[in-house]
N, C-alpha and C positions, 0 to 999 in steps of 0.2 A: 575543702573542695576536692572533688574526685581528681585523681592524678591523670595527667594527659599522657597518652600512648603516642610516642613519636615514631613516625615511619621513616625508614631510611630515605633521605632525600635523593640519594643516587637513583632509586627506582623511578622517581618522577622525572629526573633529568634524562635517564636513558629512554623513557617512553616518549618524552617530547622530542628528543634528538632523532629517534627512529621515525617518528611522525614526520618531521621536517625532511629527513633524508628520503623517505618514500615519496613525498610531494616533489622534491627536487629531482629524484630519478624519473618520476612520471613526466615532469616537465621537459627533461633532457631527451627522453624518448620521443615525446612529441616534436621537439625541435629536430631530432634526427630524421623523423618521418616526413617532415614537411619538405625538405629538399627532394626526397624521393618522389613524393607526390607531384612535385612541380618540375622534375628533371626534364621531361619532354618539352616543357614550355621554354626551357633555357635556350633551346636551339630552334624555337619556332620561327624566328624571323630569318633564319639562315637562307642563303641563296642555294637553290637546288642545282647541283652540277650535273651535266650530262642528261641522259634519258631518264624519265620517270619510271616508276615501277609499272604503271599502266602501259607504257610504251615498250617495255622490254619484250622481245619476241617470245612466243610460246615455246619455241624450240629450246630456248635457254632454260626455261623452267623445267621442261621435260628432261633435259640433259642433266639436271642437278637433283632430281628426285632420288635416284639411286636406290640400291638395295642395301641390306644389312652389311654384306661383305664389302661393298664399295665404300659405305660410310665408315666402317671399321678401318679399312685401308687408309681412307682419307684422314681419319683422326690421327693415325700413326704418322703420316706424311706431314700433317699440319704441325704436330708436336715437334718433329725434327727440323722442319724447314721454316715454319711461319711464326711459331709461338713466341719466338724471341722478340719480334717487332710488332705482332698483331694479336688482338683479342677479338672476340665476337662482339662484345657490347661496349668495350672501352678503347679509347685511344691510348696506345702505348708509344712506340716509335713511329708507327704508321697509323692509318685510320682504322676505325672499327669496321669489322667485316660483316656486320649483321645485314642480311638481305642483299649482299653485294651481287648475288645472282639475279636479282630483280633490277638492280640499278644499271648493270652492264650486261650485254649478251655474252654468251660463252665464247663466241667467235672473237670477242675483244679481250676477254679475260685470259685466254690461253696464251696468245703472243705477249701480253703484258707480263704475265708471270714468268714466262721463259726469258724474256729480255726486255725489261721495262725501259732501259735507256734507248733501245732501238725505236720503241713506240714514241717516246718523248722526242727523239730526234726527227721522227717523221712529221712532227708538227701537230699531232693529235690534240685537239683542244682540251679535252678532259684530262689527258695524261699530263700535259704541260701545267694544267691548273693544280692537280694534285702534287706534282713535282715541286712547283714553286711554293705551294702552301706549307709543305713540310720541309722548309729550309733547304730545298734541293738535295735532300738526302736520297741517294740513289739506292734503289732496292737491288740486291744481288741478282744475277742471272741464275736461273735454275735449269739444270739438265734433267727435266722431267718430261715424260711422255704425255700426250694428250689425255690418255686414259687416267694417268696419275693425277694430273691437274683436275680433270673431271671428278675424280673421287674426292679430292680436297674440297671442291666446290659443293659436292653433295654433302660432305660433313658439315661445312659452314651453313648450308641450307637447312639441315636437320637441326643444328643448334640455333639457328635464327628463329625456328618455329617454336622453340621453347620460351616460355615467359621468363623474363629476367627480373631481378630485384630492383634494378635501376629504373625499369619501365613499368613494373607491375603487370606485365603481360599485355599492355595496351599500346606498345609502340608500333608505329606503322613503318612501312618501307620508306616513306618520305622522311620521317623523323630520323631513321637510321642513316639515311643518305646524307642528311644535313650534318651529321657528325664529321664526315670527310668533306664537307663543303667549305665555303669561304668563311662561315661563321663557327667552324669547329672550335677555334680558339675562344670565341665568345661563350660557347657552351661550357668549356673547361673553366673559364673565368667564373661563370655563374655558379658552377659546382664548388669552386674554391671559396666564393663569397658565402655560400651556404655553410660550408665547413667552419669558416672563420666565425660566423654568427653563433653557431653551436658552441664553439670554444669560449666565446665571450660570455654566453649564457651560463655555461658551467662554471666559469671563474666567478661570476657574480653570485651563483648559488653557494659556492664554497665559502666566499666571503660572508654572505648572510648567515650561514650555518655557524661559522666561527664567532661572529658577533653574538648570535644567540647563545652559544655555549658560554662565552665570557659573561654575558648578562645573567645567565642562570647561576653561574658560580658566584657572582657578586650578590645576587638575591639570597642564595643559600647562606652565605657568610653573615649577611645582615640578619637573617632569621635566627641563625645560631646565637648571635650577640643578644638579640631580644630575649630569646629563651633562657640564656644564661642569667639574665637579671631577674627571672621569676623565682619566687621563694617557695612555690607550692609543688615543686618537682620532687618525686620520690627517687630512690636509688636506681630503679630500673630506667627511669627517664633520663637521669643524669649520665648513666652508663651508655645509653643510646646516644645521647647528645655529644658525649666526648669520645665516641668511637673513632678510631683512626684506622686508615687502610694500612695494613702491614704487608709490605711487598715481600719480606723475608719468608713469610709462610708459604708463598707461592713457589719461589725458587728452591726452597728447602723440601718441598713436597716430593715424595718418592715417585709419584706419577709423572709430575713435570720433568724430573730429572731422567726418568726412564724414556719419556718421549723425546727429550732433547738428545739423549745418547743414541736412540734409535735413528733419529733424523740425521745426526752426525755420521753414523756408520753408513746409512744409505747414500749420503752425498759423497763420502769418500769412495765407496764402492762404485757409484755411478761414474765419477770422474776417473777412477782407475780403469774402468772398462772402456770409456771413451778414449782415454790416452793410449791404451793398448790397441784399440781398433784403428786409431789414427796413424799408427806407425807405418811409414812408407807412403802416406798420402801427401800430396803437394798441391791440392786444390787451392787456388788463390796465390800461389807462388809467383812473385813479380820481382825478379832480381834486376839490379842496375846493370845495363849493358855498357860496353866500352864506348859505343857511339849512340847518341840519342836519336834513334830511328823511330819515326812515327808512322805506325800503320794507318792511323786516322788520316794523315796527310796524303800518304801514297795510295793506299787501297780505298780510302773513303772519298776524300776530296778530289784526288786526281784520277781515280777510277782505274788504277793500274791493276791488271789481272794478276791473280796470285801466281799463275804459272810463269809470268814473265821473270820473276825473281827466283821462285822455287821451280826450276825448270823440270824437275823429275816428279812433280806432284801427281801427275796422271799416268806415269809410265814406269815407276820404280817402287821398290819396297819401301823406301824411305823418301821423305820430302827433304831435298838437299837444302843446306844453307847457301845462299848466293855468294858467289866470289866477289871480290872487290872489282873485278873487271865489268861485271854487270852493273854495278853502281856507277862506274865511269861512263857507261853508255849515255847517261843523262848528265852526270855531274862533272864531266869534262867541260860542259858549257854552263850549267845551272848552279848558282850559289857557290861559285868557286872560292869566294873569300870567307865562307862560313867556317868557323873553328871546327865544327863537327865534320865537315867535308874534308878539311885539311888532314884529319886523322886518317881518312881513306888514302889520301895522297902519300902520307908517311908510310903506311903499311905497304903500299906498292913499291915505294922507293926502297924500302928495307927488305922487300921480298919476303914478307911475313904475313901469315893469314891474320885476319881480325879475330880476336879471341872472344867470340860471342859466347854468352852463357846459355847453355841449353835449359829449356823450360819444361817441355813435354818429354818425359823419359819413362818408357815402360821397362819392367824387369826383364832380364835376359831369358827367363823361363817362359815368357809369353811371346808368341809369334804374331806379328802384325804386318800386314801388307797394305801400304798406303794406296797404291794404284787399284787394288782389288776393291776398295771401298769408294774411291773417288771416280775411277774410270768405269768399272764394271757396275758397281752398286749405285753410282750417280749421287753419292752423298756429298753435300755441300760442306765447304770448310767450316762454316758457322755451326754445323751440327755438333762438332766436337770441340771446336776452338772458340765458339761463342761469337759475339759481335766484334770480330777481329778488325773490321773496317772502322770501328769507333775507338780503338785503343791507342792512346798515346804511347803507353808503355805496356807491352804484351805481358799478360799473366795467364796462368793455367785456369781455364774457365770451368772444365768438367773434372770430375774426380778421377776418371780413367781407371776405376777399380773393376775387378772381375764382374761384380754384380751389375755395375753400370753397363758394361759391354753385353752381358747376357740379356739384360732387359731390352736393350736396343735390338738384339737378334730376335727376341721373342715378339717384338712389336713391329718391326720393319717388314713390309710386304715385299716380295720379289717380283720384279717385272718379267714375267715369263712369256709374254706374248711374242710370237714370231721366233721363238727359240725352241726347236724340236727336242733339245736335251731334256727339257722339263715336261714334255707332253704326258708320258706315262706316270711321272711323279705327281703331277697335278691331279691326274685322274684318280690315282690311289689316295691322295690326300683328301680330295673332295668326297670320295666315297666313305672315307672314315671320319671326316670332320665337315660335315655339311654345313655350308654358310661361313666357315672360318677362313680367314685369308691365308694364302700360302706365303709364309714368312721365312726369314733366314733360318729360324729354328726348325721349321718344317723340312728344310733341306739339309738338316744335320748341323746347323750353325751353333748348337749348344753342346755338341759332343766334345769331350775333353781333348781329343786328338786334333781338333780343328786349330787350337791355339797352343797346345802343349805337346810337343813331340820332338 
């Protein structure tokens, strides 16, 4: 009988495995695509709050069209003031902002952005509805001009016109409005259900593939046992049948060892560079303070203005740490039996300051003026300190590196309207940089002597 030429069974197993893997990948992609296709339907039954897009005044649409410079300035302002809590197409802390210029008139949006708590307190139905829907999370007040707010809305309008992956370009103003309506939570729940379905499908596919692999291994062993019982196999067939996978040949290979050594050197080099670059950085630093003070409770829930405790935040080079006397303005009557409050009493009785641990600390070689940014520049606390109103224990939110500061100076537009000091500077800038916004960098904000002298 002619000898039988045995093919390596591993080739067959590999082909079958890759086939099933491709099928599984295709199925998973279809599963991922289906929630995208049905995402608008998730909020279709939502209650439409406030005015509809058709009812929005034409003046609002005209005010938000904007030119390239206004949109660019609005993008920078949005990044600094809004991006921590809002996105265009997604609910973050606050509602999605897609087509907000169509849902509410500009005359409503400007006072809302400047002081949302005042609008809520006025009893505005839409404002109260949004305030209650988002767990009464108060939006910070912003010291922005009408022009700056209009530029932000122009940016939101330009981004709203772009098709998003979540809507496939087919979302309407009504659908976007329902994201911040009463059923915004239902839409989020629907998206969560779609994600869990995909996870379950992937788990089932993995289990099926594992069962197939085990089954193929069992079949291979049975076939080998059958072939070993045959008497008509020649030497080459027997050698193929008894072939074993030798792992030692792989790790003893010069090529494999060379690749492993190269990878090891690259990893060590990368970690070394990262370690050197991180020297002096304290982003994420969150020390334990001597008194468990909660910014979330005071600044967030109780809406105490930052300047009440940090009295020099708008008028001094440094934002001072409040004295114990400021604490006593309230806590001489509030929670007097609290163990943490008693620590304040003891500090006053002993005439010793509370030993707060400093978190944000710039090097001595860098000049920084707090009031120049907050009072003159109108920068909000959250721009540098992050969502401070949500922090139980304060941590350093931003890296506070030189590159981080320079990028901010390059992207932040200056409000030059009504200030004669900038008239000639703006003219020269516009002549040389048509269409580009007049930023802090345009006014010399990236020169070395601005911060180092």
